[in-house]
C-alpha positions in Angstrom: -62.1 -43.7 -2.5 -59.6 -45.0 0.0 -60.0 -45.4 3.8 -59.3 -41.8 4.7 -61.8 -39.4 6.2 -61.0 -35.6 6.4 -60.3 -35.4 10.1 -59.3 -39.0 10.7 -56.1 -39.5 12.6 -53.3 -41.1 10.7 -50.5 -42.7 12.7 -47.2 -43.0 10.9 -44.9 -45.5 12.5 -41.2 -46.0 11.8 -40.2 -49.4 13.0 -36.7 -50.6 14.0 -35.6 -53.5 16.1 -35.6 -51.5 19.3 -38.1 -48.6 18.7 -41.4 -47.6 17.3 -41.4 -43.9 16.4 -45.0 -42.7 16.1 -46.3 -39.5 14.6 -50.0 -38.6 14.8 -51.4 -36.4 12.1 -53.0 -33.9 12.2 -52.2 -33.4 15.9 -48.5 -33.3 15.2 -47.7 -35.3 18.2 -44.6 -37.5 18.1 -43.4 -40.2 20.6 -40.9 -43.0 20.8 -41.9 -46.3 22.2 -40.0 -49.5 22.6 -40.6 -52.2 20.0 -41.7 -54.8 22.5 -45.0 -56.0 24.0 -45.5 -52.8 26.0 -44.8 -50.4 23.1 -46.9 -52.4 20.8 -49.8 -52.4 23.3 -49.5 -48.6 23.6 -49.6 -48.1 19.8 -52.5 -50.4 19.5 -54.4 -48.7 22.3 -53.6 -45.2 20.8 -54.8 -46.3 17.3 -58.0 -47.8 18.7 -58.8 -44.8 20.9 -58.4 -42.4 17.9 -59.8 -44.8 15.3 -56.6 -44.1 13.4 -55.5 -45.3 10.1 -51.9 -46.7 10.7 -49.2 -46.4 8.1 -46.0 -48.4 8.6 -43.0 -49.1 6.3 -42.4 -52.7 5.5 -39.4 -53.6 7.7 -39.7 -57.4 8.2 -39.1 -59.0 10.5 -39.3 -56.1 12.9 -42.8 -55.1 11.8 -44.4 -58.5 12.3 -45.3 -58.3 16.0 -47.0 -54.9 15.5 -48.8 -56.1 12.4 -50.1 -59.2 14.3 -51.3 -56.9 17.1 -53.0 -54.5 14.8 -54.8 -57.4 13.0 -55.8 -58.9 16.4 -57.3 -55.6 17.4 -59.2 -55.2 14.1 -57.4 -52.0 13.3 -56.9 -50.7 9.7 -53.3 -50.3 8.6 -51.2 -50.0 5.4 -47.8 -51.6 5.1 -46.0 -49.2 2.7 -43.5 -50.2 0.1 -40.2 -48.6 1.3 -39.3 -47.4 -2.2 -42.7 -45.7 -2.7 -42.6 -44.1 0.7 -39.1 -42.8 0.0 -40.2 -41.4 -3.4 -43.1 -39.6 -1.6 -40.7 -38.2 1.0 -38.5 -36.8 -1.7 -41.4 -35.3 -3.5 -42.6 -33.7 -0.2 -39.1 -32.3 0.5 -38.6 -34.5 3.6 -35.0 -35.3 2.9 -33.6 -35.8 6.4 -33.3 -39.4 7.3 -34.2 -39.9 11.0 -36.7 -42.2 12.6 -38.8 -39.2 13.7 -38.9 -37.7 10.2 -39.7 -41.1 8.7 -42.7 -41.5 11.1 -43.9 -38.0 10.1 -43.4 -38.8 6.5 -45.4 -42.0 6.8 -48.3 -40.2 8.4 -48.3 -37.6 5.7 -48.1 -40.3 3.1 -51.3 -41.9 4.6 -53.0 -38.5 4.6 -52.0 -37.4 1.1 -52.8 -40.6 -0.8 -55.8 -43.0 -0.8 -53.9 -46.0 0.5 -55.5 -49.4 0.5 -55.6 -51.2 3.9 -53.3 -54.2 4.0 -55.2 -57.4 4.0 -54.7 -59.9 6.8 -52.3 -62.7 6.0 -53.4 -66.3 6.8 -51.5 -67.9 9.7 -50.4 -70.8 7.5 -48.8 -68.4 5.0 -47.0 -66.6 7.9 -45.7 -69.9 9.1 -44.5 -70.8 5.6 -42.8 -67.4 5.2 -41.0 -68.0 8.5 -39.9 -71.5 7.4 -38.6 -70.2 4.0 -36.7 -67.4 5.7 -35.1 -69.8 8.2 -34.2 -72.2 5.4 -32.5 -69.3 3.5 -30.5 -68.5 6.6 -29.4 -72.1 7.1 -28.4 -72.4 3.4 -26.3 -69.2 3.7 -24.6 -70.5 6.9 -23.8 -73.9 5.2 -22.3 -72.1 2.2 -20.1 -69.9 4.5 -19.0 -73.0 6.5 -18.0 -74.9 3.3 -15.9 -71.9 2.3 -14.2 -71.9 5.7 -13.5 -75.6 5.6 -11.8 -75.3 2.2 -9.3 -72.9 3.7 -8.7 -74.9 6.8 -5.0 -75.6 7.2 -5.2 -78.0 10.2 -6.2 -81.5 8.8 -7.6 -82.8 12.2 -10.1 -79.8 12.4 -11.2 -80.2 8.9 -11.7 -84.0 9.4 -13.8 -83.5 12.6 -15.9 -80.7 11.3 -16.7 -82.4 8.0 -18.5 -85.4 9.6 
């Protein structure tokens, strides 16, 4: 059986760059916090106080600070596959697409299914993921710059920038 207990609180958290929309089930309490150190500390404290199972949708890179805080606090959480979470929402009739609805849907998803807790990722793997992500960004920037240089009509600009 999964990590759920009948009356255990499940926190569904919709994560964006600016906000953490939190829905506590079964209490039905919703709140919006900032996605910064203060908001993350508030979510972590809430989860610890209620011994909650936390369900978040994978939204890298915005979910990473919260995940690291949950891991550091020793809290149990599940990082949901966005497609599976959407399929669950459709099956439950939760068709509106707002952050508050998504948070509620994630809490219900964690209540209805026996979700496995997400395992802690080794720091070296996190560092490697960050480096690969940054490399991908730089490769894309280089490609865009090469395209711009080919269309450069002013020879002196093309000469200076190609060095």
